[in-house]
Every structure is written in C-alpha cells, then in structure tokens.
LUMRO-806312 format. One record per residue (C-alpha): residue number from 0; residue in three letters; chain; z, y, x. Coordinates in steps of 0.2 Angstrom, whole numbers. Each point is the difference from the previous one (the first is absolute). Layout:
! LUMRO-806312
REC seq type mol    up north  east
REC NUM  ALA   A     Z     Y     X
...
! end
This chain:
! LUMRO-806312
REC seq type mol    up north  east
REC   0  MET   A  -107    62    35
REC   1  GLN   A     6    12   -13
REC   2  ASN   A    19    -5    -3
REC   3  ILE   A     2   -15    12
REC   4  LEU   A    13     9    11
REC   5  LEU   A    11     6   -15
REC   6  ASN   A    16    -9    -4
REC   7  ILE   A    -4   -10   -16
REC   8  ASP   A    14    -4   -13
REC   9  ASN   A     5   -19     2
REC  10  GLY   A     1    -1   -18
REC  11  MET   A   -18     4    -2
REC  12  VAL   A    -5   -13    13
REC  13  ASP   A    10   -13   -10
REC  14  TRP   A    -7     4   -17
REC  15  ALA   A   -18     2     7
REC  16  ARG   A     1   -17     8
REC  17  ALA   A     8    -7   -16
REC  18  GLN   A   -14     7   -11
REC  19  PHE   A   -14    -7    11
REC  20  ALA   A     9   -17     1
REC  21  ILE   A     2    -2   -19
REC  22  THR   A   -18     6    -3
REC  23  ALA   A    -7   -12    14
REC  24  ILE   A    11   -15    -7
REC  25  TYR   A    -6     2   -18
REC  26  HIS   A   -18     3     6
REC  27  TRP   A     0   -16    10
REC  28  LEU   A     6   -10   -16
REC  29  PHE   A   -18     3    -7
REC  30  VAL   A   -11     0    16
REC  31  PRO   A     2   -18     6
REC  32  LEU   A    -4    -7   -18
REC  33  THR   A   -15    10     0
REC  34  LEU   A    -7    -6    16
REC  35  GLY   A     5   -18    -4
REC  36  LEU   A    -7    -1   -17
REC  37  ALA   A   -16     8     7
REC  38  LEU   A    -3   -15    11
REC  39  ILE   A     4   -13   -14
REC  40  MET   A   -10     8   -14
REC  41  GLY   A   -15     2    13
REC  42  ILE   A     1   -19     4
REC  43  MET   A     1    -4   -19
REC  44  GLU   A   -15    10    -4
REC  45  THR   A   -10    -7    14
REC  46  VAL   A     3   -17    -6
REC  47  TYR   A    -6     6   -17
REC  48  TYR   A   -16     7     8
REC  49  ARG   A    -4   -16     9
REC  50  THR   A     4   -12   -14
REC  51  LYS   A    -4    10   -16
REC  52  ASN   A    15    -8    -8
REC  53  VAL   A     7    12   -13
REC  54  PHE   A    17    -6     3
REC  55  TRP   A     1     9    17
REC  56  LYS   A    -7    16    -8
REC  57  ASP   A    14     0   -12
REC  58  THR   A    13    -4    14
REC  59  ALA   A    -7    14    11
REC  60  LYS   A     1    13   -15
REC  61  PHE   A    18    -5    -3
REC  62  TRP   A     6     3    18
REC  63  GLN   A   -11    16     1
REC  64  LYS   A    10     7   -15
REC  65  LEU   A    16    -3     9
REC  66  PHE   A    -7     7    16
REC  67  GLY   A    -5    16   -10
REC  68  ILE   A    17     3    -7
REC  69  ASN   A     8    -1    17
REC  70  PHE   A   -14    10     8
REC  71  ALA   A     3    15   -11
REC  72  MET   A    18     1     4
REC  73  GLY   A    -3    -1    19
REC  74  VAL   A   -11    15     0
REC  75  ALA   A    13    11    -8
REC  76  THR   A    14    -4    13
REC  77  GLY   A   -12     1    14
REC  78  ILE   A    -6    18    -3
REC  79  ILE   A    18     6    -1
REC  80  LEU   A     3    -8    17
REC  81  GLU   A   -14    10     9
REC  82  PHE   A     6    17    -8
REC  83  GLU   A    18    -3     7
REC  84  PHE   A    -7     2    17
REC  85  GLY   A    -4    18    -4
REC  86  THR   A    15     4   -10
REC  87  ASN   A    14    -8     9
REC  88  TRP   A    -7    -3    18
REC  89  SER   A    -9    16     3
REC  90  ASN   A     5     0    19
REC  91  TYR   A    -7   -17     2
REC  92  SER   A   -16     4    -9
REC  93  TRP   A    -2    16    11
REC  94  PHE   A     3    -9    16
REC  95  VAL   A   -12   -15    -3
REC  96  GLY   A    -9     4   -15
REC  97  ASP   A   -17     0     9
REC  98  ILE   A     3   -18     4
REC  99  PHE   A    10    -7   -14
REC 100  GLY   A   -11     9   -13
REC 101  ALA   A   -16    -8     5
REC 102  PRO   A     3   -18    -6
REC 103  LEU   A     8     6   -16
REC 104  ALA   A   -16    11    -3
REC 105  ILE   A   -11   -15     3
REC 106  GLU   A    11   -11   -11
REC 107  GLY   A    -2    13   -14
REC 108  ILE   A   -19     3     2
REC 109  ILE   A    -7   -17     4
REC 110  ALA   A    12   -14    -5
REC 111  PHE   A     7     7   -16
REC 112  PHE   A   -17     6    -5
REC 113  LEU   A    -6   -18     2
REC 114  GLU   A    14    -7   -10
REC 115  SER   A    -2    13   -14
REC 116  THR   A   -19    -2    -1
REC 117  PHE   A    -1   -19    -1
REC 118  VAL   A    16    -3   -10
REC 119  ALA   A    -9     7   -16
REC 120  VAL   A   -15   -12     3
REC 121  MET   A    12   -14     2
REC 122  TYR   A     9     3   -17
REC 123  PHE   A   -14     6   -11
REC 124  GLY   A   -15    -7     8
REC 125  TRP   A     1   -18    -5
REC 126  ASN   A   -14     0   -12
REC 127  LYS   A    -9    16     7
REC 128  VAL   A    -4    -5    18
REC 129  SER   A    -6   -16     8
REC 130  SER   A    12   -13     5
REC 131  GLY   A    -4     3    18
REC 132  PHE   A     3    19    -1
REC 133  HIS   A    16    -3   -10
REC 134  LEU   A     6   -12    13
REC 135  THR   A    -4    12    14
REC 136  SER   A    10    14   -10
REC 137  THR   A    15   -12    -1
REC 138  TRP   A     0    -3    19
REC 139  LEU   A    -3    18     4
REC 140  THR   A    15     5   -11
REC 141  GLY   A    11   -11    10
REC 142  LEU   A    -8     5    16
REC 143  GLY   A     3    18    -4
REC 144  ALA   A    18    -3    -3
REC 145  THR   A     1    -9    17
REC 146  PHE   A    -9    14     8
REC 147  SER   A    13    12    -7
REC 148  ALA   A    14   -11     7
REC 149  TRP   A    -9     1    17
REC 150  TRP   A     0    18     1
REC 151  ILE   A    17     2    -6
REC 152  LEU   A     6   -12    13
REC 153  VAL   A   -10     8    13
REC 154  ALA   A    10    16    -3
REC 155  ASN   A    17    -9    -1
REC 156  SER   A    -5   -10    16
REC 157  TRP   A    -4    16     9
REC 158  MET   A    18     6    -3
REC 159  GLN   A     7   -16     8
REC 160  TYR   A   -13     1    14
REC 161  PRO   A    -7    17     3
REC 162  VAL   A   -17    -2     9
REC 163  GLY   A   -16    10     1
REC 164  CYS   A     8    17     0
REC 165  GLU   A     4    14    12
REC 166  PHE   A    13    14    -2
REC 167  ASN   A    -8    18     0
REC 168  PRO   A    13    13     6
REC 169  GLU   A   -11    14    -7
REC 170  THR   A     1    -6   -18
REC 171  MET   A    17    -9     2
REC 172  ARG   A    -9   -15    -8
REC 173  ASN   A    -5   -18     4
REC 174  GLU   A   -19    -2    -1
REC 175  MET   A   -10   -15    -1
REC 176  VAL   A   -11    -4    15
REC 177  SER   A    -6   -18    -5
REC 178  PHE   A    -2    -5   -18
REC 179  VAL   A    -4   -18     5
REC 180  ASP   A    17    -1     9
REC 181  VAL   A     9     6   -15
REC 182  ALA   A   -10   -11   -13
REC 183  PHE   A    -1   -16    10
REC 184  SER   A    16     0    10
REC 185  SER   A     8   -17     3
REC 186  PHE   A    15     5   -10
REC 187  ALA   A   -11     5   -15
REC 188  VAL   A   -10   -16     0
REC 189  ASP   A    16   -11     1
REC 190  LYS   A     8    10   -14
REC 191  PHE   A   -15    -1   -11
REC 192  CYS   A    -2   -19     2
REC 193  HIS   A    18    -4    -2
REC 194  THR   A     2    12   -15
REC 195  VAL   A   -15    -6    -9
REC 196  THR   A     3   -18     2
REC 197  SER   A    18     3    -7
REC 198  ALA   A    -8     8   -15
REC 199  TRP   A   -11   -15    -3
REC 200  ILE   A    16   -10     0
REC 201  ILE   A     7    10   -14
REC 202  GLY   A   -16    -1   -10
REC 203  ALA   A     0   -19     2
REC 204  LEU   A    19    -1    -5
REC 205  PHE   A    -4    11   -15
REC 206  THR   A   -14   -11    -6
REC 207  VAL   A     9   -16     3
REC 208  ALA   A    15     8   -10
REC 209  VAL   A   -10     5   -15
REC 210  SER   A    -9   -17     0
REC 211  ALA   A    17    -9     1
REC 212  TYR   A     6    10   -15
REC 213  TYR   A   -15    -6   -10
REC 214  LEU   A     4   -18     5
REC 215  ILE   A    18     2    -6
REC 216  LYS   A    -7     7   -16
REC 217  ASN   A   -12   -14    -1
REC 218  ARG   A   -15    11    -2
REC 219  GLU   A   -16     6    10
REC 220  ARG   A     2   -16    10
REC 221  GLN   A   -18     0     7
REC 222  LEU   A     2    18     6
REC 223  ALA   A    17    -3     7
REC 224  VAL   A    -5   -15    10
REC 225  GLN   A   -16     7     7
REC 226  SER   A     9    16     4
REC 227  ILE   A    14    -9     9
REC 228  LYS   A   -13    -9    11
REC 229  VAL   A    -9    17     5
REC 230  ALA   A    17     9     2
REC 231  SER   A     8   -14    10
REC 232  ILE   A   -15    -1    12
REC 233  VAL   A     0    19     2
REC 234  GLY   A    19     0     2
REC 235  LEU   A     1   -13    13
REC 236  ALA   A   -14     7    10
REC 237  ALA   A     8    17    -1
REC 238  SER   A    18    -6     4
REC 239  VAL   A    -7    -8    16
REC 240  LEU   A   -10    15     5
REC 241  ALA   A    15    11    -3
REC 242  ALA   A    10   -10    12
REC 243  VAL   A   -13     1    13
REC 244  THR   A    -3    19    -2
REC 245  GLY   A    19     2     0
REC 246  ASP   A     1    -9    16
REC 247  HIS   A   -13    12     8
REC 248  SER   A     9    15    -8
REC 249  ALA   A    16    -5     9
REC 250  TYR   A   -10     0    16
REC 251  THR   A    -7    18    -3
REC 252  ILE   A    17     6    -6
REC 253  ALA   A     8    -6    17
REC 254  LYS   A   -12    10     9
REC 255  VAL   A     1    17    -9
REC 256  GLN   A    16    -1   -10
REC 257  PRO   A    13   -10    10
REC 258  MET   A    15     8    -8
REC 259  LYS   A    -7    -7   -17
REC 260  LEU   A    -1   -17     7
REC 261  ALA   A    17     1     8
REC 262  ALA   A     8     6   -17
REC 263  MET   A   -10   -15    -9
REC 264  GLU   A     9   -12    11
REC 265  ALA   A    17     9     2
REC 266  LEU   A    -4    -2    19
REC 267  TYR   A    12    12     9
REC 268  ASP   A    -3    -6    18
REC 269  GLY   A   -17    -7     4
REC 270  GLY   A    -7   -11    14
REC 271  ASP   A   -12   -14     4
REC 272  SER   A    -2   -15   -10
REC 273  GLN   A     7     7   -16
REC 274  GLY   A     2   -11   -15
REC 275  LEU   A    -5     4   -18
REC 276  THR   A    15     2   -11
REC 277  ILE   A     0   -11   -16
REC 278  VAL   A    17     5    -7
REC 279  SER   A    14    11     6
REC 280  MET   A    16     8    -7
REC 281  VAL   A    -6    18     1
REC 282  ASN   A    11    11   -11
REC 283  PRO   A   -12     6   -14
REC 284  PHE   A    10    16    -3
REC 285  GLN   A     4     7    17
REC 286  GLN   A   -10     5    15
REC 287  PRO   A     6   -12    14
REC 288  ASP   A     8     6    16
REC 289  TYR   A   -16    -4    10
REC 290  GLN   A     7    10    15
REC 291  LYS   A    12   -15     4
REC 292  GLY   A   -15   -11     3
REC 293  GLY   A     0   -19    -3
REC 294  GLU   A    -7    -7   -16
REC 295  ALA   A     4    -1   -18
REC 296  PRO   A    13   -13    -5
REC 297  LEU   A    -5   -18    -5
REC 298  LYS   A   -18     2     6
REC 299  ILE   A   -12   -14    -2
REC 300  ALA   A   -17     2     8
REC 301  VAL   A   -16    -9     5
REC 302  PRO   A     0     0    19
REC 303  TYR   A   -13    11     9
REC 304  MET   A    -9     4   -16
REC 305  LEU   A     4    19    -1
REC 306  SER   A    -7     2    18
REC 307  PHE   A   -16   -10    -5
REC 308  MET   A    -2    11   -16
REC 309  ALA   A     2    16     9
REC 310  THR   A    -9    -4    17
REC 311  HIS   A    -9   -16    -3
REC 312  ASP   A    10    -7    14
REC 313  PHE   A    15   -11    -3
REC 314  LYS   A     9     8    15
REC 315  GLY   A    -5    18    -4
REC 316  PHE   A    12    15     0
REC 317  VAL   A     5     7   -17
REC 318  PRO   A    10    16     1
REC 319  GLY   A    16     2   -11
REC 320  VAL   A     7    16    -8
REC 321  ASN   A    10     4    16
REC 322  ASP   A   -15    -4    12
REC 323  ILE   A   -11    13   -10
REC 324  ILE   A    14    13     1
REC 325  LYS   A     4    -3    18
REC 326  GLY   A   -19    -2     6
REC 327  GLY   A    -4    -6    17
REC 328  TYR   A   -11   -15    -6
REC 329  GLU   A   -18    -3    -1
REC 330  ASP   A    -7    -1   -18
REC 331  ALA   A   -13   -12    -7
REC 332  ASN   A   -14    12     7
REC 333  GLY   A     8     0    17
REC 334  GLU   A     6    18    -1
REC 335  LEU   A    17     4     7
REC 336  GLN   A    11     7   -14
REC 337  LEU   A    11    15     3
REC 338  PRO   A    18     1    -6
REC 339  LEU   A     2     8   -17
REC 340  ALA   A    10    14     8
REC 341  GLU   A   -15     4    11
REC 342  LYS   A   -12     0   -14
REC 343  MET   A    11    11   -10
REC 344  TYR   A     1    12    15
REC 345  ARG   A   -19     0     2
REC 346  GLY   A    -2     3   -19
REC 347  ARG   A    11    15     0
REC 348  GLU   A   -10     7    15
REC 349  VAL   A   -16    -2   -10
REC 350  ILE   A     8     9   -14
REC 351  ARG   A     5    14    11
REC 352  GLN   A   -17     1     8
REC 353  LEU   A    -8     1   -17
REC 354  LYS   A    11    15    -4
REC 355  GLU   A    -4     9    16
REC 356  PHE   A   -19    -4    -2
REC 357  ARG   A     0     7   -18
REC 358  VAL   A    10    16     5
REC 359  ALA   A   -12     3    15
REC 360  LYS   A   -15    -2   -11
REC 361  SER   A     7    11   -13
REC 362  GLN   A     4    14    12
REC 363  LEU   A   -16     0    10
REC 364  LYS   A   -10    -1   -17
REC 365  GLY   A   -16    -6     9
REC 366  ASN   A     0    13    14
REC 367  LEU   A     2   -12    14
REC 368  THR   A    -3     2    18
REC 369  ALA   A    -7   -14    10
REC 370  GLN   A    17    -4     8
REC 371  GLN   A     9     0   -17
REC 372  GLU   A   -14   -11    -8
REC 373  ALA   A     3   -12    15
REC 374  GLU   A    19     0    -3
REC 375  LEU   A    -2    -3   -18
REC 376  ASN   A   -12   -15     3
REC 377  VAL   A    12    -7    12
REC 378  LYS   A    14     1   -13
REC 379  SER   A   -12    -7   -13
REC 380  ASP   A    -4   -15    11
REC 381  SER   A    19    -3     4
REC 382  ILE   A     3     0   -19
REC 383  LYS   A   -14   -13    -4
REC 384  ALA   A     6   -11    15
REC 385  ASN   A    18    -1    -7
REC 386  MET   A    -4     1   -19
REC 387  LYS   A     4   -18    -2
REC 388  TYR   A    18     4     2
REC 389  PHE   A    -1    15   -12
REC 390  GLY   A     9    -9   -14
REC 391  TYR   A    14    -5    11
REC 392  GLY   A     5    18     2
REC 393  PHE   A     7     0   -17
REC 394  ILE   A    11   -15     2
REC 395  LYS   A    18     4     3
REC 396  ASN   A     7   -17     5
REC 397  ALA   A    -5   -18     3
REC 398  GLU   A     7    -6   -17
REC 399  GLU   A   -14    10    -9
REC 400  THR   A   -14   -11     8
REC 401  VAL   A     7   -16    -7
REC 402  PRO   A    -5    -6   -17
REC 403  PHE   A    13    -7   -12
REC 404  ILE   A     0   -17     7
REC 405  PRO   A     7   -11   -14
REC 406  LEU   A   -14     6   -12
REC 407  CYS   A   -14    -4    12
REC 408  PHE   A     8   -16     5
REC 409  TYR   A     3    -7   -18
REC 410  THR   A   -16     6    -8
REC 411  PHE   A   -11    -7    14
REC 412  ARG   A     8   -17    -3
REC 413  ILE   A    -2     1   -19
REC 414  MET   A   -18     4     3
REC 415  VAL   A    -3   -14    12
REC 416  GLY   A    11   -13   -10
REC 417  LEU   A    -9     4   -16
REC 418  GLY   A   -17    -1     8
REC 419  CYS   A     4   -18     6
REC 420  LEU   A     6    -4   -18
REC 421  PHE   A   -17     6    -7
REC 422  ILE   A   -10   -12    12
REC 423  LEU   A    10   -15    -6
REC 424  PHE   A    -2     6   -18
REC 425  PHE   A   -18     2     0
REC 426  ALA   A    -3   -16     9
REC 427  LEU   A    11    -9   -13
REC 428  SER   A   -10     8   -14
REC 429  LEU   A   -16    -6     7
REC 430  TYR   A     7   -17     2
REC 431  LEU   A     6     0   -18
REC 432  VAL   A   -16     7    -8
REC 433  TYR   A   -12   -12    10
REC 434  LYS   A    11   -16     2
REC 435  LYS   A    12     1   -15
REC 436  ASP   A     0     7   -18
REC 437  ILE   A     6    18     3
REC 438  THR   A     2     2   -19
REC 439  GLU   A    15   -12     1
REC 440  GLY   A    17     4     6
REC 441  MET   A    10    16    -4
REC 442  TRP   A     8     3    17
REC 443  TRP   A   -16     5     9
REC 444  LYS   A    -6    12   -14
REC 445  ARG   A    17     9     0
REC 446  GLY   A     0     1    19
REC 447  ALA   A   -17     8     0
REC 448  ILE   A     6    14   -12
REC 449  ALA   A    16     2    10
REC 450  LEU   A   -10     2    16
REC 451  LEU   A   -10    15    -6
REC 452  PRO   A    14    13     3
REC 453  LEU   A     4    -8    17
REC 454  GLY   A   -18     5     5
REC 455  TYR   A     3    18    -4
REC 456  ILE   A    17    -1    10
REC 457  ALA   A    -9    -7    15
REC 458  SER   A   -13    13    -1
REC 459  GLU   A    12    14    -2
REC 460  SER   A    11    -7    14
REC 461  GLY   A   -15     1    12
REC 462  TRP   A    -2    18    -4
REC 463  LEU   A    18     3     3
REC 464  VAL   A    -1    -8    17
REC 465  ALA   A   -15    11     4
REC 466  GLU   A     7    16    -5
REC 467  PHE   A    19    -1     3
REC 468  GLY   A    -4    -8    17
REC 469  ARG   A    -9    15     7
REC 470  GLN   A    14    12    -4
REC 471  PRO   A     4    14     5
REC 472  TRP   A   -19     3     2
REC 473  THR   A   -12     7   -13
REC 474  ILE   A   -13    -2    14
REC 475  GLN   A     6   -13    13
REC 476  ASP   A     7     9    16
REC 477  MET   A    -9    16    -6
REC 478  LEU   A     9     8   -15
REC 479  PRO   A    18    -5    -7
REC 480  THR   A     2    -1   -18
REC 481  TRP   A    11    16    -2
REC 482  VAL   A   -13    11     9
REC 483  GLY   A   -14    -5   -12
REC 484  VAL   A     7     6   -16
REC 485  SER   A    -4    16   -10
REC 486  ASP   A    12    15     0
REC 487  LEU   A     6    -3   -18
REC 488  SER   A    17    -1    -8
REC 489  ALA   A     7   -17    -2
REC 490  SER   A     3     3   -19
REC 491  ALA   A   -19     3    -3
REC 492  VAL   A    -4   -17     7
REC 493  MET   A    15    -9    -8
REC 494  LEU   A    -6     6   -17
REC 495  THR   A   -18    -7     2
REC 496  PHE   A     8   -16     7
REC 497  PHE   A     8    -4   -16
REC 498  ILE   A   -15     6   -10
REC 499  PHE   A   -11   -12    10
REC 500  LEU   A    13   -14    -2
REC 501  VAL   A     0     1   -19
REC 502  LEU   A   -19     2     0
REC 503  PHE   A    -4   -15    11
REC 504  THR   A    13   -11    -9
REC 505  ILE   A    -8     4   -17
REC 506  LEU   A   -17    -3     8
REC 507  LEU   A     6   -17     7
REC 508  ALA   A     8    -5   -17
REC 509  VAL   A   -16     5    -9
REC 510  GLU   A   -11   -10    11
REC 511  ILE   A    11   -15    -1
REC 512  ASN   A     0     1   -19
REC 513  ILE   A   -19     2    -1
REC 514  LEU   A    -2   -14    12
REC 515  CYS   A    11   -12   -10
REC 516  ARG   A    -8     5   -16
REC 517  GLN   A   -17    -4     7
REC 518  ILE   A     6   -16     8
REC 519  LYS   A     7    -6   -17
REC 520  LYS   A   -16     5    -9
REC 521  GLY   A    -9   -11    13
REC 522  PRO   A   -19     0     4
REC 523  GLU   A   -14     3   -13
REC 524  TYR   A   -12   -14     0
REC 525  SER   A   -19     2    -3
REC 526  LYS   A    -6    -7   -16
! end
C-alpha cells in the first residue's frame, strides 16, 4: 500500500468523508425514484399492451417523462461518486481496488449500457417499433437501473462484509479469489432486496402524491384514480417486503457487524433473552458513557425480540458494546471473540511483520537462497493468518471502535417507524380507492402529499444507519476510515466540497422545478 502507513491529516479525513457523504446523500435522492417509477411505468405499459386501451398508453407515457427527468439527474451525481474513490480515497483504492473495482466496472459496462440503450427506444420508439418490443424496452430500462443498483450494492456490501479475497504480501493488496462470494454474499443479497423494495416505496409514494395533487385540483381524475390503484398495490407489497428483508438484514448484521447492532439498540451490556427497544431517552447530541454499563433511561422494549431478530432464538445471546470490547464470548458463528486489546496487539504485529517482509524483499532483490525463501514464506503465511486483525493495528483506543450511538439509535427508529406508517397508508389508500370514493375528502389527499418527503427521510435514515453504524471502518475490521484517504491537503477537498454542495443543490432545484412544471402541464392524451 503506497501511503497507508503515513500519518494522514485529520482535517483531510473529515473533509473527505463530508464530501463523499454529501455526494451520496444527493445521489440517493434521485436513485430510489428512478427504481420505483421504473416498476410502476412498466406495469402501466403492460396493462396497455394487454388491453390496447389508449388511456393506459397515455398514462405510461406521462410517468415515463417524470422518470426520464429524474434518471438524468441521478446519472450526473453517480459518476462523481465513483471518481471520488480515486481522488480522495486512493489508499483504499490501492488496497482493495482489484476487488472493489470489479462490480463497479460491471455496473458501468453492462448495467448502464443496458439502461442507456433501451431508454432511447422507450422515449422515441412509440410509433417506430412494435408494441411488444417497446414494452420490452421499457422493462429492460428499469431492469438496467436495477442491475446498476445491484452492482453498486455489491461493492458497498463487500465493504461491510469483506469476503472472497486474500491478502498478498508481495503486492500489499487484497486480491479477489472468488467472484461468486463477492457478488452473491448473503450481505449483498439482503442489502439489495431491502434497498430496492424501499425504492419501490418511494416510487409509489411519489405516484400517489402526484395523483392526490390532481384530485385536489379536480383534474386528470381517471389518471389519478388508476395510478393510485397501481401505486398503492406496489407500495403495500413493497412495504411488507421491506419489513421482511429488514428483519433478515438485522440477522445478518448481528453475525458480521455486532457493534452496529449494539449501537442501533444503545445496548451497552448484552446478554441472553434481550428485548427490542421501542423508545428510550438516549441523549441525541452526546455519546453515552457506555462503559458504566446498564441501559439507556426510560427504556421500553418488546421482551425477547432482539434476541430473536439477532439469533432466531428468543433466548439467544446478543453482545453489547462492552461485551464486544472485552471479548470472551461466542459470536453468532460460534467463534470465540478476542478482547479488543488483543486484536489491536495482533494488528500491530501484522503491520510490523509487513514492514519487515517488505524490507527483506527489497534488500534481497530476488537473490534468495532456499533458506531465505523458506523464511519469507513462513513470514508470509503468518501475515495471511493474522490479516483479519490488520485494521485493528491502527486503532489507538476502544472509543474509536464505537459508532456514534445516538445517530444510529434514532435513525433506525425513524426508518422502522415510517415503514410501519407506510404499510398503514397504502392499506388505507387501497380501501378508499376500491371501497369508497377516493376523490372525496381533503384530508387523505393532503396526507398523501405530506408523506412523500417522509419516504425520502426513511430511505436516507436507513443509509445513515448502514454507513455510520460501521464506523470507524472503511472496510469492516480491515481498514479504518483514516487510513484509506489520499495524501492531500484538507483545503483542496474543502474547496471541492463546497463546489459540489452548490452544484448538487442547483441540480436538485432544477429537477424539482422541471418535475413540477411537467406535473402541472399534465399528460398528453392521444387524439
């Protein structure tokens, strides 16, 4: 690793993280709507293909226009994200680029190519290709966007659960040994399913909100009512699926990221038969003194539920923050966990051995006797055997391994609470649209519009839990955040941070403006 052992400016670390965070947050404002509208417009065009009712063609074309506006903005922010790995996180890219770059390359070559090819047919081929080929193009456009999400989430999941790789002391890099393990790890599958279903929820909320606007304005009533039917079915199914996939994600996190789960629950001292916290008075602005043990004040919990979520056993053991630091317990995989101090010691030993190995290789310059080669092989095997502790060698104290508990605790509850609200909302919407006259009554229409930003808040909260919960790791247990950054000055990254902030804010304002204009204009009906 080129500069991995250098002392990096803390200001550089903070600004690099801030720049990546602001780019990712803005990017994720566009992506879920793209994935959600892709499903809804595909369903609507399928109905047109089967019924030959021109109304459904006009409806599909209207939602496709809104999809296209949002799609273009998402591409712009996504490209910048990938470049930031090379500019601000060069040590990270050097260390694991052979692995991390593979899914990103596939995303760019296959998935994005699929999207960009068929999106043109979808928009400009209505009267130029057969209805069957056009329908196929619409679905392939949405499928391409979903494939893009898959490979991006594979890359992110590998950072959270690094599998399918082996460290090579000769090159000082992690190298892929199993593409299948990287691409189809349990963590990647869970993250993809949960993320995509949450995106479908946002697409459904957007569709219902726009339709509610039309009902308030007393226009486009047929489009609004039929769109609410389709979107509410999609939204209810997606909300239930998100709950199911979220439960399985919690089980996976308990196995591979126990500290994240402990932070999400503000669980300081774990044990058997742990309850799932519903509410608790965790100070939102201050890291609690978890070393004192006990539990957060005024805690209300569902008995045994956390143990069941984490272990699928109501009496299962769930470690808290202090348990993870002290070690001495068996994790969900049945492996005895070492104390953090021991992991830090072994990590420093690995770093020392790596330095010695590199020096020896450099001094001998390939002129090795049989004994020297054997000694280097022994040292290389020792490095590989203890490489899982490498990242801990950069940890100075236990506090660095604990995420900011209040942020993880509250964002998790915001995500779950709003998810439950969406289930109730879509169920109510289906009842009103099928059993009552949904065009009557102002309260539901205004509520439908008000829920749209809450969908984005829930989605962004989920990402905050995922990313802040794994701190201080860029790669879980392998590479701390401050070791992965480039050797740049903080001022250089600070400047581009504000440039991106202004640029992305302008892009967001432009998209909202264009979307609002198109919504006010309404659909264009065939004559």
